[in-house]
N, C-alpha and C positions, 0 to 999 in steps of 0.2 A: 503493499499499499504505500510505504513512503517513497517509492520511486515514482510513483505516480503524481505526486504534489507537484503542481506546477506554480506554486506561490513564490514569487520574490518579493524582497522587501526593500529595495529602494529602485529608483527610476534607472540608474546607472546598469544595476543588475538587469532590467528589463531591457534595456538597449544595448547589452554587452555584445560586441561584434559588427555594429553598424561603422561603415568606412565609406570613405569618399567613393563616389560614382555609383553608389548602390541604387537600386529601385525601390521605391517605399510606397506602398498601397495605403491610402488613410480612407478609413470609413468616415460617415457624417454627411449632412445634407446642409448646406450653409454653415450655422453655429449649432445646428440640432445634432446631438450625439457625435461630437467630434472628440478625438483623445486628446484633448487641450495640454494635459500635464506630459503626456509622450511627446507632443509635439515640442512643447517648451524644453524638454529634454533633449531631443534633437538641436534643438540651437545651442543649447549650453555645451553640448559635445562637440559642436561644430563642424561636422562632416558636410563637404562640400560637393558640388558637382553632382546633385542628386535628381533622379528623376523621380518624380512624384505624381501617382494616380490617385486621383479623388474625382469627386463630382464637380468640385469647385477648389478655389484656393483661398478660402476664407474671406476676411473682411481687412482691411488696413488697421495692423497694429493686433490683430487678433486671429487664434486659429492658425492654418497654414500662413497667413499674412505676414507672420513674424519671421520666416523663413525666407520670404522673399525681401523683407528688410534686412535681413543679415546676408543676402546674395548668397545663399547655400542651395539653390536650386537652379539647376541646368536646364529641365525640359519637365513641362506639365503637361499631363495626357488629363482633358476634365472635358465637362459637357458644359459647362457654364461659368464664364468668369466676370460677370457683369458687375460686381460689387465691391470691386477692388482697384483703386485709382492706381496704386502704386503696380499692380499688374499690368495695367494699360500702358503705364509708361514704360516700363520694362520691354513689352511687346514691341510697340512701336520704337523702341531704340535699338533692337534688335539685341538686347541683353539676354534674352531667355526664349527657347523654343517652345512651342506651344502646338499639341495636335488636339484640336477638336473632335470631339465623338458624339453623335446624337447619344441621349442620356439612356436610352433602353438598350442600344448597342453597347455603351461602357459597361451597363449592368451583367450583361450576357457575355461580355469578355472576361469579366472576372469569375463569373459563375461557370463558364466554360473552362477557364485556366486551372480553378479549384478542381474540377471534376476529371482534370486530364484529357480535355478536347483541346487539340492545338488551333482549330480554326471552323468557323461555320459560316453558313450562307444567311444573308438577310436581304430583304429589300429595301430596307432603310438607308437612305443615301445615295440610291442609285440614280443616275442623270445629274449628280451635283458634285462639286468639289471634294466631297468626303469619298467618293469612288475612283478619284484619280489614281493610276498606278495600282488599282486591285483587279484581280481575277472578276469577271464576270459569267455567269451560266443563266441558262434559261430552265425555269421548271413552270412546267404548264403554260400560264399565259403571263408570267411576269418574269422580268429580269432581277438577278441576285446578285450581290458582291460577298465576295470571300473576305471575311473579317477575323485576322488572328486573334487569339485569346490573349490574355494576360496573365503574367504572375510576377512576382517579386520578391526581393531578398529579405524584406521585413513587410509585414503587414501590422499597422497599428489601429486598434479598434477599440472604440467605448462601450461597454456594457453596463447592466443595471445591478444585475447580482450574478456571482459565480460561486463554483464550489472549490475545493481543493484541487480538484481533477481538471479543471478549465472548462466545465460545461457552464454555459454562458446564456442568460435571459436578458433581453434587450426590454427596454421600456416604451412603449407607444411608437411613435413615428421614430424614434432614435433606432428602429430596426433598419431604415432607409438602405444606406450601402454597407451598412456594418456585416450583416451577415456574408455576403459576396466577399467583401474583402477579406474576411476571418479564414476563407478557404484559399486564398490564392497566395498568401505569403509562404516562403521557404522558411521564416521564422515567423510566427503568428504571436502578438503581443497584445493581452486585453487588459485595459485598465477599468475598474468597476467602482460602483459606490460602495457595496457590499461585499464580501465575502463570507460565505456561509460553510458550515460543517457539511461531509458527504452525507448524503441522502435527505439534505434539506430542502433540494429542489425536486417538483413534481417531474417526472422524466418527461411527462406529456408536454409540457411547458417549455423545455428546453429547444432554444432556437440554434444555438451553435454548439454540437457536441465536443466534448475535451479533446477527442481524436485530432482536431484541427488546431489546437491551441498548444502552445508552447510555453508561455509564460504568463502569469496572471497577477495582476498587483491591486490593491487598494488604494484609492486616491479621493481627493476632495475637490469640487468643481464648483465653476463659478457660475456656469449656464445663462450666459450672456442671451439677450434678445438681439435679434440681428435687425428686425424693423419693428418698431412699435407704431401701432395705429390707433388712433384714439378719438372717440366722436366730439366734435365742436359744441 
């Protein structure tokens, strides 16, 4: 049982082995369900020339945006980048490489990568710049493009609860990209709000089985609101 214990007790332990030039897959959507403490630790460690795969790149000064500030990201694979002014500046200045991917395609790239599927066909993006340079095949009455799957050296994920074995439950919409990201990393690290003893999680409620998780750490979270709308 001891050998199955995935808990680590410091963020330095959680990201041990992170090096320059690696690919990091980050769960979350906007500021919802982001692994904010793991991102902060990447900044502290100073690993550079990273390729980051995420739905977006945070906002100015928060989330993955802090790694843009420190110039640690070389390339971003994302589906949406509209909330970050610094991201726009670096893109227009040619300081960062960006691969924009339709949101559903990005989710499937991660899911397929985690399932050991090297590529798949999708109609999404056919006839647009997304399809440039990609193989096209016709199935039935539609044309499809071949999309390669995505895996990474590290996957960093935010969960709600986990047990010692790395079984994870996400809370509400924080499921977003976290379950797919968790399967696609060579080393998957999950930070959670609470670690519970073995047997405390109802098996039918587990979203990510511990077989996908290498390290789990309990943290505290600020949970910022990306956009606040109030009635005038």
